[in-house]
N, C-alpha and C positions, 0 to 999 in steps of 0.2 A: 469577699475577702473573708478567710478562716482566721478566728481568733482562738487561742487557747487560754482557758479560763477555769480553774479548778478541775482540770482534767476532762472537761467537757467541751465540746465543740458547738459554737455559735457562728450561723451563717446569717447575715442581712442581705435581705433580698433588695436590690436597688429598686427605688420607687415604689415598692409594693405596700409598704406600710406594715407588714407582717415581719414577725420574728420567728425563726425556726430554731429550735433547741433540740440538739441530737438527731438533726436531720429530719424533724417532724414539725408539721404545720397543722393549725387546728383549723384552717381553712383551706379549701382547693386553690391551686396556683392559677393564674391566668396564663394563656398561651404565652404571653411575653415573658411572664416569670420563668416559665419552663424552659424556653429557649435561651434565657440569659443564664440560667442555673446549668444547663448542659454544657453550654459554650464555655462557662468559667472551669467546669470539673474537666472538659476535655483538654483545655489549656493546662490546667494543672498537672494532668497525667503526663502531658509531652515534656514536661520538664523533668520528671523523674523516670525515664524510660530504662529499665533494666531487666536482666533475664530473671523470669519467674513472676513478672506481673501478670495478672490475670485480666483477660478480656472475655467479652461474651459475643456469642453469635446471634445476630436477630434477623430476621427475615425482612428483606428490602422492601417487600410489599408493605408491611405494617409500619416500617420506619419511615418510608417516604410519605404514607399518610400522616403519620405524626409530625414530621417536618413541614407539611402542607397546613396542617393545623395551626401550628405556633408561628407561621409565616416565613418559613425558609423557602426561598425560591428553587424548585427543583426543575424548572423549565417544562414547557410544553409537550416537547417531543419525548422526553424521558418519562412524564406523567402518562403519555399514552401507551408507551411500551410496557409500562407496570401496571396500567389499567387503575390509575389513581385519577380520582375526579377532582379537577381543580375549580375552586369557586373562592370568593371573597370572604365567605363566611362558611368554613369547613366545620362540621360537627367534630367533636372530641373523638378520637378513635377508640375502639373497644379495647379489651385487654391484650397485651401482648400474644401475638400469635405466630408461632414457629411451625406450624404443623405441615407447612407447604415445603420445608427443606430438611425434614427429618424422615428416616427411613419408617415406612409402616410395615410391621413385621421383620424385625430385625434378624431373625433366624435362631437357630437352637444355641442356646447357651449364652446369649447376649444379656449381659447384667446391666448395659448402660446404653442410652440412646445415642443412634448414630446418624451423621448427617448423610443427605443423598449424595452420591458421588458426583463428580463433574461439576459442582457448583463453582459459580464465578464472582468474586468479591465484587460489590457495586452493583452487581446485575442481579444476584440471588439473594445474597447477604451483606450485612455490613458488621463491622467489628466495633464495639463500644468498650472503653475501659471499665473496670469493675465498679467504680463510684458511679458513673453513668448509669450502668445497669440497675444499681440497687435503687437510684432514684427513680428510675422509670417503672421499676418493678414496684416501688412504694406507691407510684401515683396511678398505675395502671394493672397491677398483678398480672396473671396470665402467665406465659412461658411456652413450653418448659425451658428452664434454664440450661444454657449450653456453654459452659466455661470452658475456656482455652488458655493455655499458657504462652508467654513469650519466651522462645528460646534463642539461643546464639547459634546462628548457621553460617559458620565460616567467620567473617568479620561483620556479617549483618544481624541484627535483631528482628526477627519474623515471629509472627503468631502461627502457631502450628494449629491450624485449623482442623487438619485431619491427622489425627494421632495414628500410630501403627497399630493396625488390627492384623493378629495372628491366629491361625487356626489350629487349636490344641487337639492332638490325637492322641487318646490314652490307649498305650498296647494292650492294656489288660482287658478293656471290655469294647474297644473300637468306638467308643463315644467322642464326640467332637464338640467343643466349646470355642466361643470367641474370646481372646483376650485382647484389649485396647491398653496401650499404653504410649508415652512419649518416646520418639525414637531417641531422646536424650535420657531415657531411664537406663539404670544399669542392668546388667543380666541378672545381679542378685534380687533387684526389686521384682524382674519377671519371674524368677523362681518363687519367691515368696508369695506372689499374686497366685501363681500356679496352684503352689502347696495349699494355700488358703483355700481356694476354690475346689480342691479335690478333698481336703480335709486329711492331708498326710503330713509327714515330718519330713523336712528338707533332706536329712541324711538318707531317707529311702526314695527319693526322688531323683533321676537321671533325665535329663533334658536335652533333646538333639536338635539341631538345626536340621529339618527334614524336607528341605527345597525340593521339590520336584519329586517328593515321596523317595528321596534318596538321604542317608544319614551324610552330613558333610561334616559337622564338627560337635562336639558336646558343648554344651552351654553351662559351664560351670560357675559357680557364684563368685562374682569379681565386680568391680567398679567399670569395668568395660561397658560402654552404651551399646546399645541395641544397634544404633546405627554403625558403630565401629565393627560390630559382628556381622555386618551385611545383611541383617534380615530386611526382607522386603514385604511390602502391603501385601496382606491375604495369604502368605506364604504359610507352610504347614510348619509345625514345632511337634516333636514327639516326645511324649512323656512314658518312660519306663520305670515302674515301680520296683526297687530293688530289694530281692529276697534271696533266697538259696538257689532257686532256679533261674532268676533273672541275673544274677550277678555275672555268671559265666559269659554274657553276652555283651559286657561293656567294652571289650575289645574289638568291637567290629570296626570296619573300614570307615575312615570319615576324611579321606583324601580330597573328596569333592569330585569334579568333574574329571573323568579318567583320562582325558585327552590334554588335560592342562598340563602343561610342563612346569609351571610354578604353582604352589599351593594359594590357596585364596589369601592366606597372611603368611607371605614370604619370610623366611628366616635368613636367607642369605644376604651377602653385602649387598651395597648399593651397584658395585661394579658388576656382580652376577646379574642381578636385576636388569641393569642397563644394557647388558650384553656381554657375554663372555668373550674369550678370545677368539678371534676369528679362525677358522680353519681355512686349509689350502683351497677348499671349493668357494670361499668367500662366504660361508654361512657360520652362524655361531654355533659352538661346540653343543651337542646334545640335540640339533635339530636335523630333520630330514631335508632333502632338496626341496626347496619351496615350490618347484614348478608342479608338485602334486598337491600344492595346498591351495588355500584361498577359496575352497568351496563350502567352509562352515557356516551354518546360519547363526542368528542371534536370538536367544529366547526373549520372548516378550514379558517384561517383569510388570507389566500393567500400564498400558498406553503408553508404551514406550517404543513403538514403532518409528515414530519420528527420530529418535535416537538411532535405532537400528540402521534406518536407511542412509543417515548421514555417515555413521561409522563404516559402513560397507563400502561407501563411495571412497572415503579417505583411506581405508586398509588397501584399496585397490589402485592407489596413487603410487606408481612404481617407485618414484624417487623416495617417499616417506618408508615405503616397505624396505627399500635397501638401506636407509638410514637407520631404522629401529631395529633391523635384524643384526647391525653391527654394534659395537661399543660406542654408546654415547654418553656413557657416565660423565667425561670430562667436560661435557657442554651443559650438564645440568645446573642452573642457576638456582641455588637455594636462599640465596640473599636478597633477590629481587623483590621489593615490597609490592610490585605490580602483579607479580606471579603467585604460583600456589606451591613455592618451596620445592619445586620438582615433582610433587606428588602426582600432578595431572599428566605429566609426561611420561612418568614412571607406569601409572595405571594404563594409559594409552599404549605405551609399548608392549607392556605384557599382554594385554588385549590382542594386539595385532600379531604377537607371537603365537599366541593360541589359535587364532584363526587362519594363520599360514602354516601351522603343524599339519601332519598329514592326518586325513580324516575328514568326514563331513557329519559329525556328530554336533548339533547345535551347542554353542556356548551361552553360558548365563553370565553376562556382563555385570554380576552384582557388585563387584568391586570398583569397577569403572564409574558406575552409577552413583556409588556412596561418595566417591572422590569429586565427582562432578557437582553433586548436590551441596558438598561442604562449601564449595567455592562459588558456587551459582545456585543460590536459593529458589530461583525462578523454575528451576528444573527439579527442585526436590520432592515435590509432590508427585501425584499420579494423573494429573490431567494431561491431555493431549496439548502438544506443542508444536512450534513451527521448526521444520528441520533446517531452514536456513538461519535461525536464531542460535540454533545449537551449533550448526557450523562456524557461524561468525565467532561465537564465544570461544570454542574448541581451538579455532586456528590461533585467535589471539592469545588463549591460555597456554597453548603449546608454545608459541613464540616467547612468550614471557617466562617460561619455565626453561627453554633452552637459550635464552639471549647470551650470546658470548661476552657482551658489555657488562662487565660487573658494577661498575661506576659510570652512570651516564653523566656526560658533561653538560652544562648550561650552553647554549647557542642561541645567540641572538639573531632573529631571522631580519635579513635584509629586503628592502623593496627592490622590485626589478629596475625601476629607475631607467626604463628605456634600453637596458642592456639587451643582448641577443638571447633568443629563448635557451639555444643550446648551452650558453654560459650559466644561465640562471637555473635551468634544469639539473645540470652537473652539480651546482653548488648545492641545491635543495636535496639532491639523492645523497651526496656526500655528508651532509648534516644529518640525515635520516640515518645512514648506516652507522655514523658515529654513536648513535643511541639505541639502535636497532639492529642487531645482527644475528640471524638464526637461520637454520634449515629452512623455516617458514619464509623469511624474508629472501633466501636464495631462490627458491623454487615458486611462490605464490604471490609475491608482491611485484607490481608494476607502478607505473607512474602515470598520472593525467595531467593536463594543463587545465586550469581553471580561469577563465576570463570574465570580469564583471565591468559592465559600462554602465554610469550613471545616466539616467534617461534625461536629465536636464542640463547638467555641465558636461556630460560626456568623459568624465575622469574613467579612466582605464586603470584596473588593477588585474595583475597576472600573479598567480600562484602556481606551484607545481607540487601537488600533494600524493603520497604513495595510496595503492587499493590493494585490496585482498581479493575481492570479487566484484563484479560489476553487477549491479542491480537494476535490470532492464525493465522500462515500462512497457506493457502491450499498446500499441498506438492508440487503441480505443480507450485507454484509461487517462491519457494526457492530451488527447485532441477530440474535437467534436466536427463534425461536418455541418456545414451550413450551406442552405440554398437561397440565393440571391438573384432575383430577375434584374438584368441589366437593360435599361432603356437608352435608346440614343437620345441625346438631347439636342441634335441638329437634324434628326428626321433622315439619317444615314443609313438605318438598318432596322430590322424588326426587333422587338423585345425577346431576349433569349434568358432563360433560367441557367444558371451555373451552380454547381455543388462542388464546395471546395473543402479542404481539410485544414482547421486551424487549432492552435493551441487553446485549451480550454481557459487557461488563465491568461490569456493574450490580450491585446488591445486592438482598438479599431483599425489602427494603422497595419496590424498583421491581417486582418480581413481584407483590407483596401489592396494590400500588396498580393495576397493569394487570388482576388478577383481579377487583378490587373494581368496577372499571368495567364488566368483560364480565359480571359475574353481577348488577349492579346493588345493590351492597351499600348498606344504608341507613348513615345516620350514625351510627345506635346500635348497629350490629354491627361485628364484627370476624372476621377470618379466622386461624386455625391451620393453618400448614403442617406437613406431615409427609411423611416418606419411608417407603413401604411395601416391605418386603422379606421374601420367603419368608412373606407373609400375616401379618406381624407388622409394628408400629411399630418401625422401625430407628432413626430420630431424629426428634425434633421441630426444624424450622427456625425458631427463635425469635429469632435475632440479626439485627435489622434492617440492619445494615451487613456482614454476611457477605456474600462474594462469590458471585454466580451461578455463577461459574466451577466452584464445589465442587458443583454440581448437574449431574450427566452426563446424556447424552441418552437412554441405556437404562434409566435408574432410573424408579420409578413414584411420582410425587408427588401428594398428596392435599391437600385444604383442608377444614376443619371450620368450619362457620359458625355463629357463636353471637352472643347479645345480650352487649353489653358488661359488664353487671352480673354475668355468670357468670364473669368473671375473679376468680380467688383461690378460688373453691369447690373442693369435692373433684372431681377429674377421673376419669371412668369410662371404661375402656378396653374395647372388646367385640370378642372374637375369635369366630371361627366355625369349627366342627369337624362333619365328618360323623361320624355316630354309629358306632362300631365294632361289628362284627356279633358278636365273640368277646367275651363278658362279662368275661374276664381283662384284656382291652384297653381295658375302658370307661373306667377312670380314668386312663389313660396319657396324660399331656399331650403336646402336640407332635405328634401323629399326625393326619394327614388335615386339616391347616388348609385353609382355602380364603378365598377372597374377602379384600377390604380389611376390615381392623379399622373399626370405628366410635368415635367418640369424642363424649361429651357431659358434662355438669357436674350435679352434685347439688346442688339447692338447700339441702337441710338441712344443719345444722352437724354433726349426729351422724346420718347415714344409716342405714337398716336395710335387710336383706335385702328387704323389702317395697318399700322406696323403689327399690332398685337394679331391682327387677322392673318396677315402673312406668315408671322411665327408660328401660330397653330396650325395653319394649314401645311407648313413645312414639317413640323413633328408628326402630324398624323399621316405624312405622304407614304411612310411604308405600309400603312394599312389599307391603302386603296385597292380596292378588287380589281383584277385583270379584266374580268367579265362581269357584265352587268345585265340588268333586264332590257327587255325592248324599249321601254318607256326611256331609259336613260339613253339607248344608243340612238333614240329618234333625234338626238340634238336637244332635248328639254333642259339640259344641264349647262346650257349657254356654252357648249363647246369644250368644256373643261375636261370630261373624260377623254375626248377623242385626242386632246394635247396630251394627256398622260401615256395613253396608248402608243401615240406615234413616238414619244419620248422613250418608253420602253423599248419599243423595237429597234430604236437608233441607238441604245445605250451601249459604250463602249466598255461598261464594267465598273464604272465609277458610280457611286451610290450618292453622289451630289452633283453639282454643276447643272447640267441641263435640265434635271427634274426640279431642283431648288429654282431655276431661272424660270421655269415654265409655270411653278406655282405662283412666283411673284408676279409673274404677268397676268395671272387669271385669279388671283386671291380676291379682288374686289369686282363686284359686277358693274356693269356699265351704269346702272340706274344710281351709283354711290353708295349702295348698300353692302354691308358686309357678306361675304360669301358664306359664313357659317352663322348659325344662331347662338351668338355669344352674349353673355351678360355678365357685368361686373358683380364680384361678390368679395366676401371677407376670407380671411384663411381658414374658417371652420365652414364656409359654404352655407351659412346661416340665413344671410339676407342678399338679395340681388337686384340690380337695376340694369337698365340698358346700356350698351356700349354704342356709342356713335363712332362714326369712321373719321371724324374730324377732332374727337376729342384728345387732347394732349395732357400729358402726365409729365410733371416737373419733379425733379428731386426726389423720386421715390425709391425705395431699396426694394419693393417686392410689389408685384400686381398679381391678383388673382381673378380668373374668369371662370365661368361656367359654361359649358356645351350643353345646349337642349338637344339631344338626339332625338331627330324625327326618322318617318320612315326614309327620308332622304338621305340622311347622313348614314343610316343603317345599310341601306344600298351601296353607297359610295365606298363606305369602310367596313372594315371587317373588326367590329369592336370585340370579338371573342380573345384577342391578343391583349386586350386590357382586363379582362376578368380571371378569375381563377388563378390569382398569385399564389404559388406553393409557399407553405410555411417554411421557417427555417429549417426545421427539422421534423419529418414524419416517421414516427416510431416503426411503424410496419414496414415501409419501404426500406428505411435504413437497416432494419434487421434482416430483410432480405437479402439485402446488398452485401450486408456483412458476411452472411453465410456463402456468398459466392466468392468473396475475397479470400485470398490466401495471405497469412500473417507468416512472414519469415523472419528468421533470427537476425537476419540485416536489417529488415524494417524495425525491429525491436531496438537494434543498435542505434539506426539512424534518429529514432525517437530519443533514446538517450543522450546523443549527441547534439540534438537539436537546439538551436539558440532559443531561450524561453524567458520569460520576466520571472523574478522571484515571486513568490506567493506572497500575499498582504501580511501573513503570520512570520515571515522570514525576510524581512526588510535588512538591506545593508547599509551600513553607516559609511557614508561618503565622506571621506576627509578634506574635500574641496568644499563641499555644500555645507559641511558639518551638520548635516541631517541624515535621517534614516529615509533612504530611498528604495524603491520598487526596482532593483537595478536588471539589466538585463545579462543572463548568465549563460555562457557557453562553455562546453567540456570538450576537450579533445584528448585522444590517447596518446601518449609521449613514448612510453616504453611499457613493452607486454612481458608478462613472467613466462617461465617454461609451461606452468600450469595455470590455467584461467578456468575460473569458474563463473558461469552466467546464471543469476538468479531471475528467473521469470517473474515478476510482481504479479501474480494472478489474485492476490487478496488486495482488495482495496478497503480502508477505513475510514469513516467519517465518525461525527460525533456520536450520531445515533443510528448510522446504516453500515452495516458490513457487508460484503460481497466478494464471491469468487468467480472469477472468469475463466470458463472451461474451452475457450476457444483454442483450436489447435495451432501451434506454432510449428512450422516446418524448419526444421534444423538440419545441418549437413552431418553426415557421420564421418567422411572423410573429405580432406582437402579445404577446410575453412580457412580461407584466405584472408586475414585481416590486415594485409600491407597497405590498403588503401585508407584504412582508418588511423594509421600511425603516423603522426606528423613529424617525428623524429626521423629522419632518412638516413639511418645508419648502416645501411646494406645488409641487415639480418634478414632472414627468412621469418615471416609470420604466418606459416601455414600449420594449422593444427588438425589433430584428430580426435573424435569422441571416444571415451574410454568408461564413463559412467553417468548414471543419471539417477537423481532422486525424484520418484513420482509422489503424487499425492491424488488421492481418489476421494470423491465425496465433498461435503460442504464446509463451512467453518464450524469451529468448536467442535469438530469431530474428524470424521472421514479416516483414512487410512493411508500410510506411507509404505513404499517398498522402493528397492532400488534395481537398476540394472548394471552390470559391471562385465567389463571384458578381460578374460584371462589372455595376455598377449601371447603367452607361450604356446596356447591351444588354438589361438585366433577364434575363440568362441565367447558368445555372450550369455549369461546367466541372469536369472531373476532371484532375487533375494527378497522373500516375504518373510520377514522374522525368521523362524526356524527352518522354513522351506526353501531349498534351492533347486531350481530347474533350469534345464539349458533351453536357451530360446534362439530363435533365428534373427539375424540382423534387420529383417524386416518387420519384425514385432516390436521392436523397442521404440518406434515413433508413434507416440499416443499423446492425446491432448491432456494427459496427466502429468507429463513432464513439467518438472518444477525447478530442478537445479541441474545444470549441464557443466559436466567436467571435460575439460578439454587438455590435451597434452600438445607440446609443439613437436613438429617433425623437424628434425634437423637435416639440413641437405648440404651441409659443409661443416668440416671440422671446426670445433670450438676450443678455446684455451682449456685445457685440462680435461677434455672428453674427446672421445673418439666419434666416429660416425656410427650412429646405431644401426643395429641389425635387427632382423626378426627371427633370431636364435632361440633356443631353448633354454638358455641361462638369464636367470632374472636381471643381473647386474649389467648385462650387455644392453639392456633397455633403460639403463640409468640415465635420466634426462639432464641431470645437472651435479 
């Protein structure tokens, strides 16, 4: 607690016994004291968040060592990723060391330390309030200090980790220097810093926005911020020193990009900005025919390829092109608190117009990026981002900026209450349109049906929700292949391994269902799952709602197939052991066990040793060899083999019946001995004792026996079927299989629409149970939009693990028929054609984005790689880099308000909505 007394601050450390005056202590703090002090200072700073607050950047490596020292749990996985050694008694860390996050050799003219580029908060560095930094510095010294200010970015308060770095070029001597300032600093501050660095008076300095080595506009002393001036990270600014010779050059062109129809800072009215009066040819005044446009690239402003890729896909979306080339000023919603006051829509519209103007000179989207950063701080820096995240924000932002609903009504949602889906869906869509009505909704939004079922009380909840794009999982990301060996519990067939695909977060019942389909399980049969470990039954998997995640890939799972009427009978477990050569070891259980145990059920209420002998013989019957040695054929096997051979030769195709009858007739020898060397044992096969033919078992749930396999049994039965039970998943084999399998867009869509249980972190509150339940969720497509975007979820994120899946997904370019997926049978055509792709190459945290887009007027595909635009063939656009797929609906019948589309050369003839 802080107390003010005579102008000095006194802090009492809880339970420490020390008094600190003016933040100083006469004795070192204990780790517990340091932790408490920092905790209190952090909490205090969070109560006074405001623009201008100072924060300090600290290396994550050093800070996590400090946290470990003071007893803050950082987790074993995170410690390993940071190379931090966890121990109960950790040494006190050395001085603060930020050397791993700062640039070494910052370059010519840099007068302050710079952070390495592309650092990630939490992974590479942490931010601490000024008070925390001062306390840590007092305790540990070191550094160097890396202060950063909190700024206001749109409506968000963020710490500006990377200030704006500008390259100053002096026209007098061509020297270069680096100037670093906050993007919120004024042009006046920039001019003052430049003049101080060069030692000249402001009256003799003329500063230019020199982006791409071209004069764009003069940076006159004003309170306009550098962000508002659209200055970008690492761009050039030009200094001209005014004298009699240079003053005549101040009237040079500063119009920016020569092809831009609107200046970087438009001075025209919003009506003109949003589109002038339409000419007779359907295009805005001052623009040439658009069929010659659409081939301009976008300059990379510093890791902005993700933005360029998404923009190129959107600006080649014909309904949006048609919309933004006309006058949309009446639809700009400046009052929407969820929007950007129309600024984002205006910036996007102007950028689209520039890209569709004649010419192929690349455009620098500086104004658009500036507007985007104001309202989406996550895109304000110069790190690589996800094109899908930008697309989602941009579509949502454009919708809110162009929302025709100026005052959103309050609507209370009703439960479906067993009403027809058509009625509920129509009601939900009306309610949605009452609050959301824009060109984005018109062409990009569809509706899906979401069904949740409580796994306990079976309460059903149905909702209909809008969507703007569909994020499709690759089947390998939500499913797992599992191999299970199925044994016949009644001796009707040989054991057989089956590999099935199940949901990763599914239940045991899902595995049983998949196995049942794979092995053609009859309606009157059931499967019993078990895990085999060290040739014994380790556990039975009998809980239908137990998670499949409890089964690991390296385990051995078997299933036993029974008739349903066997349930409730005495269970018989059969273990296998190679007979010991030493007589003293003959009765020693647990030695030399091999193969998978077998399980069957005994039909008798009070089974005897003879019943067990018959049951074991029946289960082993599929393993009997058809041919045997001369010794066996000579009749020394009590006639048993000849009976089986005769039975096989007379078999009519049934796997039971005659064979089982023969086995029952010959299971026991004439001398009253058992036909097999069976021993009674426990469930773990640790102990054993002899089994007699006349032994009676009363009221027992389970019996375990041990077969001692001798040369005789090995000749009669092929025990190889019991051995080498495959693992649930063999990485090498599965990887080879995956390369051979083709993943299609339809399989991804099937995976998206697959019934699946919610994850444990996404529980549903059941109104009937009054508890959170891991409900079963099922999505169905109800209504599809004119433009549909498929997001292939190639990136998987865990707490400590990130991965990218480069699997090739085969997607159709023409005639994508989604009719079978649409549950609402409204008679409309749902056939789509591909027109754009956003590609991602490389791995996580970097890589590169490009785009493919089709010019319908030319019926040609083009590759947009930032500034570079090249024609490509249709065969070239299918790659494993495809990330976002853009499809337009192909209309085969007239719709209200629109005619049948043609493939003509006028853009608006291809308008889809």
